[in-house]
N, C-alpha and C positions, 0 to 999 in steps of 0.2 A: 286695820280699817282707819280711814281718815275722817276728820271733821272738815266738811267742805261747805263753803258759802257760795251762793250764786247770787249775783247782783243783776236783777231784772227777771221778772216772773212772767214774761209774755210767752209768745209762741214757742221759743226755744228754751227759755229758762225752766219752765215747769216740766218740759219733757226730759231735759238733762237731769233735773232733780229726781224724776221718777226712776231713770236708769240707775243713778247712783244709790238711791235708797233701796231699791230691790236687790242690790248687791252688798248691802250691809253697811254702807257708809252713813255717818250722821250728816244730815243736810239741813242747811238753813237757807231760805230764800228771802231776799229783801226787795221790796217793790214799793216805789213811792206813790204810784197812782192807786187810789183806793179801789176803783172798780176792777182794775187788773188784779190787784192783790186779793180781792174777794173771790175772783174767779179761780185762783190757783188750785185750791183743794179740790174743787169740783172737776176741773180739767184733768188733774192727775187721777182722780178716782175713776173718771170715765175711761181714760186711757188704760188704766189697770184692768177695768172690767173687760175691755176689748181684748187685751192680752190673755186674760183668763179664759174667755170664750174660745180662743184659738189654742189653748193649752200651752201658751208661750210665757206664762208668768211662773216664778218660783212658788213652791207650795207654801201655804201658811199665811198668805197675804190677803188682807181685805182693806176696805177704805179706812176702818178705824186704826189698824196698825200703820197704814200709810200716813195718816194724820199725826200719829205719834212720832213717826220717823222723820218727818219733814216739818221743820218749824218755819212759819211764815212771819216775817218781821216787817214793820213799817219803816224802821230806822236802820241805817247802815251799821252803826257802831256795834250794837248787840249781835248783829248777824255775823260780822267778821271777827269778833273777839275770839282769839284762840284757834282760829281756823288754820289748818295746815295748807289748804288750797283754796284760793278764791277765784271763781270763774266769772269774768265780766261778760254779761249777755244783754247789754242795754242797746239803745238805738244806734244805728250806724252814723254817728255824728262825731267828727273829730274833736270838737271843743267839749262836747259832753263827756267823751271818753277821757280827754286830758284832765278835766276837772275831777272825774271819778278816780283816776289813778293817783292824783295828788292826795285825795282823801284816803285812799287805801294805803298810801305810803305813811300817812300819819297814824292810821288806826290799826294796821295789821302787825302781827308779830314780825320780828326781823327775819325769821327763817321761813315765812310764808311764801308759797309759790303763787305767783299772779299769772293767770291764764286768761286770754281773750277768746271769745267765740266769734270774733269778727269774720265776716265772709270775704271782704276785699281790702279793708283799710290796713295800712302799715301802722300799727299801734306802737311800735317800739320807740319811735321818737317822742311819744307821749308819756312814757314811763320814766320815773326818776332814775337817774344813773345808778344810785345805790341799789336799785331793785333789778337791774338788768340781768344779773347772773341767774336770777330765779324767776325770770319772766319768759313766757312763750305764748304761742297761739295753740289752742285746742279747739278745733272747729268741728262741730257736729252737723248733721244733715237732718232735715225734717221729714218724718217725725223721728226724733233721736231714739225712741224706745223700739223702733222697728228697723230703721236704716242703720247698719252697723258701722259705716265708714266714719272715721274720725281723723282729721288732719292734725298732725303734731308738728309744729313748725318752730324752729329756734329763731331768736333774734341774733344780732351780731355779737352780743356778749353773753348769750345763754350758756350756762354750765352744761356740758354734755351729760353729766350725771342726772340733771333735772329732766332732760329729754328722755333718758333711759327710764327713769322712774315713772314718768307720765305715760310713756309707751306701755310699760308693764301694768299701770293702772287701767288703761284702756283694754288691754288683753284680759285683765281680770274681770272686766265687765262683760266679757263674751263678745267684744266688738273688735273691729279690724282697724288698727292704726296705720296710717300712711305717714312715714317720717320723711319730711323734706329736708334737703341740705340747707336751704335758706328760704327766707320769705319771698314770695311772689304773689301778687294780688290774684285771688281766686283759686290758688293752689292747683290741683290737677283736675278734679271732677268739674268744678265750676268753670274753669277755663275751657274745657271741652264743651260744656253745656253752653257757654257764651258763644263759641264758634257755631254751634248748631243754631242758636237763637238768631245770630246774624244772618244766616242763610234762610231760616224760616221767615224772618221779617221781610227779606228781599222777595221771596216767593209770594208772600201775601201782598206786599205793596205794589209789586209789578203785575198782580192779577194772574199769576201762573197757576195757582191752585187754591182751593178753599181750605179753611181750617180743618175740617173733617178729613179731607184727603191727605193733608200733611201729617196729621196724627196717625192715620191708617198706615201711611208709608213707614213711619217710625215704629209703630207697634208691630206691624206684620213683616217688616223687613229687618230693620236694625235690631229691634229688641229681642227677636227670637234667638239671634245668635250671640248677642253681647253677653247675656248672663253666663253662658257656658264658655265662651272663647275670649271675652274681652275684645280688644282691637288688635293687639299685636299678635296674639295667638291665631286670630282669624287670618292675619296676613300670612302667617306660616302655612296655614291650610290652603289659602289661595295660591301661594307660591310667591316667594320674594322676587323672583325674576319678573313675573307678571306685574307685581306691585311696583317694581322699579320702572318698568316700561310705561305703566299708567301714569306714574309721576312725571316721567320725561315727556310724555305726550302733551302734557299741559291741558288736558281736556276739562279741567276744573279751575276756574278763576275765582278765588274767594272774594266776597263782596267787600267794598271799602268799609273801614271802621265807621260805625254810625252811632249817633247819640240819640236818635229818635226814629220812630216808625210811624208813618201816616196812619196805618190801620190801627195801631195801638193808641195813638193820640185820639182818633175818632171815637173809639170805644170808651176811653176814659172820659171824654167830653160828654158822652151820653150817660155817664154814671155806671157803665158796665165794667166794673173794676174787678170782677172775679166772683168766687164762691160766696164771699162775705156779703156781696151785693145781690146775689142771686143770678147774676148774668155776667159773662165776660165774653170770650170768644164763643162760648156756648151758653144756652139757656138751661139753668139748673132746676127749672120746674118749681120754683117756690119752696123747695125743701130747705129745712133749717140747716145752717152751716154745720152745727154739731152732728146732725144726721149724715151729712155728706162726708165729714171727716171720719166718722165711724165706719161708713161704707168703704171709704178709701183704705182705712187701716185694716179692715177685715180682708180686703182683696190683697193688700200687700203681705199680710201675714200668711194667707193661703199660698201666695206665690213663693214667699220665702221658705215655707215648709216644703213645697214641691221641689224647689231648687236645691234644698239641702239633701233631699232624697236622690235627685238626679246627679248632683255634683258637677264639677267643672273639669274641663280638659286640663290636665296638669303636665306642664313641661318643667324643665330645670334650667 
């Protein structure tokens, strides 16, 4: 088991910490914002309670044990001292990350592995040269204690042994690592999601369909098959000859790359920024965000349990 430090205790940091702690690793979180830091223990305890309700947590855990297993620090130096792995999970800001990696270079043991949870940014140019061999991206998805996918991505100078070790660590967490050959913004799942988002924003902006109809099409159409087949196995079942003809027919023209959506801008201007604000594309009925997150997590856990029983179509 490793001593692991997580820099950033927000949405992703506390969830990653929970996953690591439940699998026996010693975890320290450092968070500079006092309000965010104060919320970390409660967020982890709430997530643990949700896992326990679903029978998805290891035996013998409670909030007291969790509090003993995850140390929350205000300062960076005591959090990273002696850590074998440091996971950067701060804001998606290049200069903030550059400054942090400079500090980590100064404070961390020479043999420490530095990992970034960045979703899109190429962090490798921000990491000191002497650290490149032991630097990589390890990108979790929210909520990380339910969604098992983890992107494991090397930089141009990453030692292959480090990638292998971190892949094995993810497998040991009961999660699913996707090892990329090289860095590309968004990795696999987020790039596919971005393509979906581009089409969804076009449908909304051009008045083709309402938000509820779009989500129904995704839930009732795409989502029913994707958990079992993925996309490429689905193509095998459709028939690759038909898939090739559909591609050749050019019946679908992807929308041009866009940096804004009129409908999205209008919602944000009204303060409808999502669940935390109580409204976004949908009205969430004045329910507390924590209650909505718990409801989401319970549904995801129930779906995950059902999918484990159903299984996927396996090819070789």
